[in-house]
C-alpha positions as CSV (number, residue, x, y, z in Angstrom):
1,M,-106.7,-8.1,-10.6
2,S,-105.4,-11.4,-9.2
3,T,-102.9,-13.7,-10.8
4,H,-105.7,-16.2,-11.4
5,A,-107.8,-13.6,-13.1
6,Y,-104.9,-12.6,-15.4
7,A,-104.3,-16.2,-16.3
8,Y,-108.1,-16.7,-17.0
9,A,-108.1,-13.6,-19.2
10,L,-105.0,-14.7,-21.1
11,T,-106.5,-18.2,-21.7
12,D,-109.8,-16.7,-23.0
13,S,-107.9,-14.3,-25.2
14,W,-105.8,-17.1,-26.7
15,T,-109.0,-19.1,-27.4
16,M,-110.3,-16.1,-29.3
17,T,-107.0,-15.7,-31.1
18,R,-107.2,-19.3,-32.4
19,R,-110.7,-18.6,-33.5
20,E,-109.5,-15.7,-35.6
21,L,-106.6,-17.8,-37.0
22,A,-109.1,-20.5,-38.0
23,R,-110.8,-17.9,-40.2
24,W,-107.5,-17.6,-42.2
25,G,-107.9,-21.2,-43.3
26,R,-111.5,-20.5,-44.4
27,R,-110.7,-17.3,-46.1
28,P,-107.1,-17.5,-47.4
29,A,-107.8,-15.1,-50.3
30,Q,-108.3,-12.2,-47.8
31,V,-104.9,-13.0,-46.1
32,V,-103.1,-13.3,-49.5
33,V,-104.6,-10.0,-50.8
34,G,-103.5,-8.3,-47.6
35,L,-99.9,-9.5,-48.1
36,V,-99.8,-8.8,-51.9
37,F,-101.3,-5.3,-51.8
38,P,-98.3,-3.6,-50.2
39,V,-95.9,-5.4,-52.5
40,M,-97.9,-4.1,-55.5
41,L,-97.7,-0.5,-54.1
42,L,-93.9,-0.9,-53.6
43,L,-93.4,-2.0,-57.2
44,M,-95.8,0.6,-58.5
45,F,-94.3,3.6,-56.8
46,G,-90.8,2.3,-57.1
47,Y,-90.8,1.4,-60.8
48,L,-94.0,2.5,-62.5
49,V,-95.3,5.7,-61.0
50,G,-91.9,6.9,-59.9
51,G,-91.5,9.5,-57.2
52,G,-88.9,10.6,-54.8
53,R,-89.3,14.4,-55.2
54,G,-86.8,16.0,-52.9
55,V,-85.2,12.7,-52.0
56,T,-81.4,12.5,-52.2
57,G,-79.7,9.2,-52.9
58,D,-81.4,5.9,-53.9
59,Y,-85.2,6.3,-53.8
60,L,-85.6,2.7,-52.8
61,D,-83.8,3.4,-49.5
62,Y,-86.4,6.1,-48.9
63,L,-89.4,4.2,-50.2
64,V,-89.0,0.8,-48.5
65,P,-89.3,2.2,-44.9
66,G,-92.1,4.4,-46.0
67,M,-94.0,1.5,-47.5
68,L,-93.5,-0.6,-44.4
69,A,-95.0,2.3,-42.3
70,L,-97.8,2.7,-44.9
71,T,-98.6,-1.1,-44.7
72,M,-99.0,-0.7,-40.9
73,A,-101.7,1.9,-41.5
74,F,-103.6,0.0,-44.1
75,G,-105.5,-3.3,-44.0
76,L,-107.5,-2.5,-40.9
77,E,-110.9,-3.3,-42.5
78,G,-110.5,-7.1,-41.9
79,T,-110.5,-6.5,-38.1
80,M,-113.1,-3.8,-38.3
81,L,-115.5,-6.1,-40.3
82,A,-114.9,-9.0,-38.0
83,V,-115.8,-7.0,-34.9
84,T,-119.0,-5.5,-36.5
85,Q,-120.1,-8.8,-37.9
86,D,-119.7,-10.6,-34.6
87,L,-121.8,-7.8,-33.0
88,G,-124.4,-7.9,-35.8
89,K,-124.8,-11.7,-35.8
90,G,-125.2,-12.0,-32.1
91,V,-122.0,-13.9,-31.7
92,I,-120.8,-11.6,-28.9
93,D,-124.0,-12.2,-27.0
94,R,-123.3,-16.0,-27.1
95,F,-119.8,-15.4,-25.9
96,R,-121.0,-13.3,-23.1
97,S,-123.3,-16.0,-21.9
98,M,-120.1,-18.2,-21.3
99,P,-117.7,-17.8,-18.5
100,M,-115.3,-15.7,-20.5
101,A,-113.1,-12.7,-19.6
102,N,-114.6,-9.4,-20.7
103,G,-112.7,-8.0,-23.7
104,A,-111.1,-11.4,-24.7
105,V,-112.8,-11.2,-28.1
106,L,-111.2,-7.8,-28.9
107,V,-107.8,-9.0,-27.6
108,G,-108.0,-12.2,-29.6
109,R,-108.9,-10.3,-32.8
110,S,-106.1,-7.8,-32.3
111,A,-103.6,-10.6,-31.6
112,A,-104.5,-12.3,-34.9
113,D,-104.1,-9.0,-36.7
114,M,-100.7,-8.4,-35.2
115,L,-99.5,-11.9,-36.3
116,Q,-100.6,-11.0,-39.9
117,S,-98.8,-7.7,-39.6
118,V,-95.6,-9.5,-38.7
119,L,-96.0,-11.7,-41.7
120,A,-96.7,-8.6,-43.9
121,V,-93.4,-6.9,-42.7
122,A,-91.5,-10.1,-43.4
123,V,-93.0,-10.5,-47.0
124,L,-92.4,-6.8,-47.9
125,T,-88.9,-6.9,-46.5
126,A,-88.1,-10.1,-48.5
127,V,-89.4,-8.5,-51.7
128,A,-87.4,-5.3,-51.0
129,Y,-84.2,-7.5,-50.6
130,T,-84.8,-9.1,-54.0
131,L,-85.0,-5.6,-55.5
132,G,-81.6,-4.7,-54.1
133,W,-82.6,-2.8,-51.0
134,R,-80.5,-3.5,-47.8
135,A,-80.8,-2.6,-44.2
136,Q,-77.4,-1.2,-43.2
137,G,-77.8,-0.5,-39.5
138,G,-77.3,-4.0,-38.2
139,F,-79.6,-6.6,-36.7
140,A,-80.3,-4.8,-33.4
141,A,-81.3,-1.6,-35.4
142,F,-83.4,-3.8,-37.7
143,L,-85.3,-5.3,-34.7
144,H,-85.8,-1.8,-33.3
145,A,-87.3,-0.6,-36.5
146,V,-89.7,-3.6,-36.7
147,G,-90.7,-2.9,-33.1
148,L,-91.6,0.7,-34.0
149,L,-93.6,-0.5,-37.0
150,L,-95.6,-3.0,-35.0
151,L,-96.2,-0.4,-32.2
152,F,-97.7,1.9,-34.8
153,R,-99.8,-0.9,-36.2
154,F,-101.1,-1.8,-32.7
155,A,-102.1,1.8,-32.1
156,M,-103.8,2.1,-35.5
157,L,-105.6,-1.2,-34.9
158,W,-107.3,0.1,-31.8
159,V,-108.2,3.3,-33.6
160,G,-109.8,1.1,-36.2
161,I,-111.6,-1.1,-33.6
162,H,-113.1,2.0,-32.0
163,L,-114.2,3.4,-35.4
164,A,-115.8,0.0,-36.3
165,L,-117.7,0.0,-33.0
166,V,-118.9,3.6,-33.7
167,A,-120.0,2.6,-37.2
168,G,-121.8,-0.4,-35.8
169,R,-122.6,-2.1,-39.1
170,P,-120.3,-3.9,-41.6
171,E,-121.7,-1.9,-44.5
172,L,-120.4,1.3,-42.9
173,V,-116.9,0.0,-42.2
174,Q,-115.7,0.7,-45.8
175,A,-116.8,4.3,-45.5
176,V,-114.9,4.6,-42.2
177,Q,-111.9,2.9,-43.6
178,I,-111.5,5.7,-46.1
179,L,-110.5,7.9,-43.2
180,V,-107.3,5.9,-42.9
181,W,-106.1,6.9,-46.4
182,P,-105.4,10.6,-45.6
183,V,-103.3,9.4,-42.6
184,G,-101.3,7.2,-45.0
185,F,-100.8,9.6,-47.9
186,L,-100.5,12.8,-46.0
187,S,-97.2,11.6,-44.7
188,N,-93.6,11.4,-45.8
189,A,-93.9,7.7,-46.8
190,L,-93.5,8.5,-50.5
191,A,-92.0,12.0,-50.7
192,T,-90.3,14.5,-48.5
193,P,-92.2,17.4,-46.9
194,R,-89.7,19.9,-48.4
195,S,-91.0,19.0,-51.8
196,M,-94.5,20.1,-50.8
197,P,-96.2,23.5,-50.3
198,G,-95.3,24.9,-46.9
199,W,-98.7,24.4,-45.2
200,L,-98.9,20.8,-46.5
201,G,-95.4,20.0,-45.4
202,T,-96.2,21.1,-41.9
203,I,-99.2,18.8,-41.8
204,V,-97.1,15.9,-43.1
205,E,-94.4,16.5,-40.5
206,W,-97.0,16.4,-37.7
207,N,-98.5,13.1,-39.0
208,P,-97.7,10.3,-36.5
209,M,-96.9,8.0,-39.3
210,S,-94.2,10.4,-40.6
211,H,-92.4,10.0,-37.3
212,T,-92.5,6.2,-37.6
213,A,-91.3,6.3,-41.2
214,T,-88.5,8.7,-40.5
215,A,-87.3,6.7,-37.4
216,V,-87.4,3.4,-39.4
217,R,-85.4,5.1,-42.3
218,E,-82.7,6.2,-39.8
219,L,-82.5,2.8,-38.1
220,F,-82.1,1.1,-41.5
221,G,-79.4,3.6,-42.5
222,P,-75.6,3.2,-42.0
223,A,-75.7,4.8,-38.5
224,G,-78.2,2.4,-37.2
225,H,-79.8,4.8,-34.7
226,S,-82.6,7.4,-34.8
227,G,-83.2,10.8,-33.4
228,H,-87.0,10.4,-34.1
229,A,-87.4,7.1,-32.2
230,G,-88.9,8.9,-29.1
231,A,-91.6,10.6,-31.2
232,A,-92.2,7.3,-33.0
233,V,-92.9,5.7,-29.6
234,L,-94.8,8.6,-27.9
235,W,-97.4,9.1,-30.8
236,P,-98.6,5.5,-30.8
237,L,-98.7,5.4,-27.0
238,A,-100.8,8.6,-27.0
239,L,-103.2,7.1,-29.6
240,L,-103.5,3.9,-27.5
241,A,-104.1,5.9,-24.3
242,V,-107.1,7.5,-26.0
243,F,-108.6,4.8,-28.2
244,F,-107.9,1.6,-26.3
245,P,-110.2,2.6,-23.3
246,L,-112.7,4.1,-25.6
247,A,-112.9,0.9,-27.7
248,V,-113.2,-1.3,-24.6
249,R,-115.9,0.8,-23.0
250,R,-117.9,1.0,-26.2
251,F,-117.6,-2.7,-26.8
252,A,-118.8,-3.5,-23.2
253,R,-121.8,-1.1,-23.7
254,L,-122.8,-2.5,-27.1
255,S,-122.4,-6.2,-26.1
256,R,-124.6,-6.0,-23.1
């Protein structure tokens, strides 16, 4: 692809990103709910439900990184609904009649989602600081941890886009979204695998989100480095290698 073609695709993708951001102004409640929901979970598990089976030390130090990773797995339904609604209403057909780069709609939608994810990480981190939690590993380690969280989100996002295209209709998206919950809760976000039955702990340890949560905990800790960072990078890249081309191909086929 030539430099001109890349610039053309980036311009179209930015146009689609601004389109998605304009939806925020028309539907602010959806954005607010997406930001408040992980805060409610943090407060609920940290102070109401309790938890921390098998956790040594302050449970908040264990919970906050887990909740950040959990937040990156949840909230995909907004993107999934937007994609299926555009397909169902014929919006994609109108876009394809214009001189627009193929896939710009998906890239724009994913870019808007990533911006909201950055905001979600900022809000949840700010609330955690007000509760007394502190990242001890230094600023570079903090940025490294945020990078791992956003990489995991980006991978989950394309898994969600592909599932939405497979579902095809907005009314089926909610049913597909339920599949995300086992990924979130069959992880070490809220409790350690050693507090679980052996077979369940093994599943939890193999969960890609567990690797991200563990790496983020280590980066936020006093040492400021992680022995799990490699796995926290490789798992999302593997998911992207599978689901990104699947989503792009299915989108091209459905929008013809």
